Each structure stands twice: as C-alpha cells, then as structure tokens.
C-alpha positions as CSV (number, residue, x, y, z in Angstrom):
1,M,130.5,92.9,105.4
2,S,134.0,90.6,105.0
3,K,134.9,90.9,101.7
4,K,134.3,86.8,101.3
5,E,130.8,87.7,102.2
6,I,130.5,90.1,99.5
7,F,131.7,87.7,97.2
8,R,129.1,84.8,97.7
9,L,126.4,87.2,97.3
10,M,128.1,88.6,94.4
11,I,127.9,84.5,93.2
12,G,124.7,83.7,94.5
13,F,123.4,87.3,92.0
14,R,124.7,85.9,88.6
15,K,123.2,82.4,89.7
16,F,119.9,84.6,90.0
17,R,120.5,86.4,86.9
18,E,121.2,83.3,85.1
19,K,117.8,81.6,86.1
20,Y,116.5,84.7,85.9
21,F,116.9,86.7,83.1
22,A,119.6,83.9,80.6
23,N,116.8,81.8,79.6
24,E,115.1,81.6,76.3
25,H,111.9,83.7,77.7
26,P,112.9,85.2,80.8
27,L,111.1,85.8,83.5
28,Y,111.6,88.6,83.9
29,Q,111.0,89.9,80.9
30,R,107.2,89.2,81.3
31,L,106.9,90.7,84.3
32,T,108.5,94.6,83.1
33,N,106.6,94.0,79.5
34,G,104.6,96.5,79.7
35,T,102.3,95.3,82.9
36,A,103.0,96.5,86.7
37,Q,102.7,93.9,89.5
38,T,100.1,91.7,90.2
39,P,100.6,90.1,93.1
40,K,97.6,87.9,94.3
41,T,98.9,87.6,98.2
42,L,100.6,90.6,100.6
43,I,102.4,88.1,102.9
44,I,103.5,89.9,106.8
45,G,106.5,88.4,107.6
46,C,109.3,88.8,110.4
47,S,112.5,90.4,109.5
48,D,114.6,86.8,110.8
49,S,116.9,85.0,108.6
50,R,115.0,82.1,108.8
51,V,111.8,83.0,107.7
52,D,111.8,84.4,104.6
53,P,108.4,83.9,102.6
54,A,109.7,83.5,99.3
55,I,111.5,79.9,100.0
56,I,109.2,78.3,102.6
57,T,106.3,78.6,99.9
58,S,108.7,78.5,97.0
59,A,107.6,81.7,95.5
60,S,108.4,82.9,92.0
61,P,109.6,86.3,91.8
62,G,105.5,88.3,91.2
63,E,104.1,86.1,92.9
64,L,104.3,87.4,96.6
65,F,104.1,91.2,98.0
66,I,106.1,90.7,101.3
67,V,105.9,93.7,104.4
68,R,108.7,91.3,106.4
69,N,109.4,93.6,110.0
70,V,110.5,92.9,113.7
71,A,107.6,89.8,115.6
72,N,105.7,90.5,112.3
73,L,103.2,92.2,113.3
74,V,101.0,94.8,111.7
75,P,99.8,97.7,114.5
76,P,96.2,99.8,115.0
77,Y,95.3,101.8,112.0
78,E,95.0,105.4,112.8
79,T,95.8,108.5,110.9
80,G,98.5,110.3,113.7
81,G,102.0,110.8,114.1
82,Q,104.3,110.5,110.5
83,F,105.7,107.2,108.9
84,H,103.5,104.2,108.5
85,G,105.4,101.9,106.4
86,V,103.5,98.9,107.5
87,S,100.3,100.7,107.2
88,A,101.5,102.2,103.7
89,A,102.2,98.8,102.1
90,I,99.1,97.8,103.5
91,E,96.9,100.6,102.0
92,F,99.4,99.6,98.5
93,A,98.7,95.9,98.2
94,V,95.2,96.1,99.5
95,V,93.5,99.2,96.9
96,N,96.5,99.8,94.6
97,L,97.4,96.3,94.0
98,K,94.2,94.4,94.7
99,V,95.9,91.5,96.0
100,E,93.1,88.7,97.4
101,N,94.3,87.1,100.8
102,I,96.2,88.8,103.3
103,I,98.7,86.6,105.6
104,I,100.1,87.4,108.6
105,L,103.1,85.0,108.7
106,G,104.3,84.3,112.7
107,H,106.9,82.4,113.6
108,R,109.0,79.7,116.1
109,Q,112.1,81.3,117.9
110,C,111.0,84.6,117.2
111,G,113.4,87.4,119.5
112,G,111.3,90.1,118.7
113,I,108.2,87.7,120.6
114,R,110.3,87.0,122.9
115,A,111.6,90.6,123.9
116,L,107.9,91.2,124.0
117,M,107.3,88.4,126.3
118,I,110.6,88.1,128.3
119,N,111.9,91.4,128.6
120,H,115.3,91.2,127.2
121,L,116.0,93.5,126.1
122,G,117.2,95.2,129.0
123,H,116.4,99.6,127.8
124,T,113.2,100.6,127.9
125,E,113.8,103.3,125.2
126,G,114.5,101.4,122.3
127,F,113.0,101.4,119.0
128,V,112.0,97.2,119.7
129,N,110.7,97.8,122.7
130,Q,109.0,100.8,121.5
131,W,107.3,98.8,118.5
132,V,106.2,95.1,120.0
133,S,104.3,96.9,122.6
134,I,101.2,96.4,119.5
135,A,101.5,93.1,121.0
136,K,101.5,94.0,124.5
137,D,97.4,92.7,124.2
138,A,98.7,88.6,123.0
139,K,100.8,89.1,126.1
140,A,97.9,89.9,128.7
141,R,95.8,87.4,127.2
142,V,98.9,85.0,127.2
143,L,100.0,85.6,131.2
144,A,95.8,85.7,131.7
145,K,96.3,82.0,129.8
146,Y,98.7,80.6,131.9
147,P,99.0,81.9,135.5
148,D,100.8,79.5,136.1
149,E,104.0,78.7,133.4
150,K,107.2,79.1,134.4
151,D,108.8,77.9,131.5
152,E,110.2,80.9,129.0
153,E,110.1,79.3,125.9
154,A,106.1,78.2,126.8
155,L,106.2,81.3,127.2
156,C,107.3,83.3,123.7
157,R,105.5,80.3,121.7
158,H,102.3,80.7,123.5
159,G,103.1,85.0,122.1
160,E,103.9,84.3,119.3
161,L,100.8,82.6,118.6
162,E,98.6,85.2,120.4
163,S,100.5,88.0,118.3
164,I,99.3,87.1,115.4
165,L,95.4,87.1,116.4
166,T,96.2,90.7,117.5
167,S,97.8,91.5,114.1
168,I,94.9,90.1,112.0
169,K,92.8,91.6,114.3
170,N,94.7,95.3,114.2
171,L,93.8,94.8,110.0
172,H,90.1,95.7,110.8
173,T,90.5,98.1,111.4
174,F,92.2,99.7,108.6
175,P,88.8,101.0,106.6
176,F,89.8,100.2,103.4
177,V,91.1,96.3,104.3
178,E,87.6,95.9,105.7
179,E,85.6,97.0,103.0
180,A,87.5,94.5,100.7
181,V,87.0,92.1,103.5
182,K,83.1,92.2,103.9
183,N,82.9,92.4,99.9
184,N,83.9,89.2,99.7
185,Q,87.0,90.5,97.8
186,L,89.4,89.2,100.6
187,S,90.4,87.4,103.0
188,L,93.1,87.3,105.7
189,M,95.0,84.1,107.5
190,G,97.3,83.6,110.5
191,I,99.9,81.4,109.8
192,Y,102.3,80.2,112.0
193,F,105.6,78.3,111.3
194,D,107.4,76.3,113.8
195,L,111.2,76.5,112.1
196,E,112.2,73.1,115.5
197,L,110.2,70.7,112.9
198,G,109.0,72.5,109.3
199,Q,105.3,72.2,110.1
200,L,102.9,75.2,109.8
201,M,100.3,75.9,111.6
202,E,96.6,78.1,110.5
203,C,94.4,79.7,113.1
204,D,91.1,80.0,113.0
205,E,89.7,83.4,113.4
206,R,86.4,82.1,114.9
207,S,87.9,80.3,117.8
208,G,92.2,81.4,118.1
209,E,93.5,77.6,118.0
210,F,95.6,76.7,115.7
211,K,95.9,73.5,113.8
212,N,98.0,71.8,111.5
213,I,98.2,71.9,107.6
214,E,98.8,69.0,105.8
215,V,100.6,68.7,103.1
C-alpha cells in the first residue's frame, strides 16, 4: 500500500471518528455502554470490494452482523475438518446473538462464481477453486437448464442466482438454524444485487425465482 493510500484511509478514519465519536451523545458510547451488540440481521455477503452490505443498506454501526467471503457462500453443516470460519459466524449469530434474519447477498460480476462457471483460475488445487466448489450443484443446475447457452456472461449471471439457492439450502443443514426457522424465530432470505443496474432482487425460496424489489 502506498503512503498516499494510507494517508487517504487515515483521513477517512478521522471523518468516521468525527461522525460517531465527537457528538454530544456519540453512537459508540451507546453501543458500548455496558451492553453487548444486538443486531437483528446476519448478512452473508461477498468479499468483492464493490459490494459492501453496510453501504448498500445504509446501515449504521451495530445494525448488522456481517460475514464476507468469496462468492457469499455457505458451506453445508459438518463437524469434521479443522477451521470453520463461516459456520462459526452463523452459529454465533443464531445461537448467541439470536438474530431474526439471515440474508444471503449475491451480486452481479462475482469473480468467485465466474471461477466456478468458466474455470478461469487454472490451478485446480488453489484455495478459491476448492471453496467455490461448494456451489458445484448450482453450476450443474445452470448447465442442465441452459444446455445450449454459450454466452459466458449469461452463464455467470445464472450461476450467481443459483448459488444463492445453494447457500440457503446449506443453511437448512445447520441444526440450530433449522430449529430457529421451525420455531418462527428466524427467517432466511436470498437477495441479488445487480451492481450494473443498481437493482435488488429477492428470491422466492419455494419457486427459486428472483423478482425485483421495488423500493
């Protein structure tokens, strides 16, 4: 990182501090005054620098519990292996924070889904390829639905949408998530952000169809 870029970030922090700490009743004083965080919504979004859930939703600090990873994926529940960053975050949000909503936030021009659909990465043993393979069933559904589709952009868009459905399906494999859903304590939602058009689409979990959200 260049010194110029570091300086720009420090100026940004100064603006942040003035906004949230310098007022007579600063927000962070209320957020840290003897109480734990109490967000109502967990958003599982992509690491893409253009798709910041807090910016997209105009949320204030303390409103959202956010997990970001390549291609906004949720792995299926399992207890083997060693490290489960996304699964741990889901467990903490549902069991400890008692969030009322989980949103899978997918988006247009997702590099992780492009790697899945088009296999541009080349090195098949890399971390990214292994990670996006979580959505390999989404790719299979796209290829089955659109066997004659040759346009890469169209295939990627279909993959971006289908992968959201895969993540929602995987959320249901977590026992504590499924229990909360059955007890009407938790709702699951799939949202797609088209960053080319500035539009949001919501998934109907039953039909698998996405419709524009009018706001």
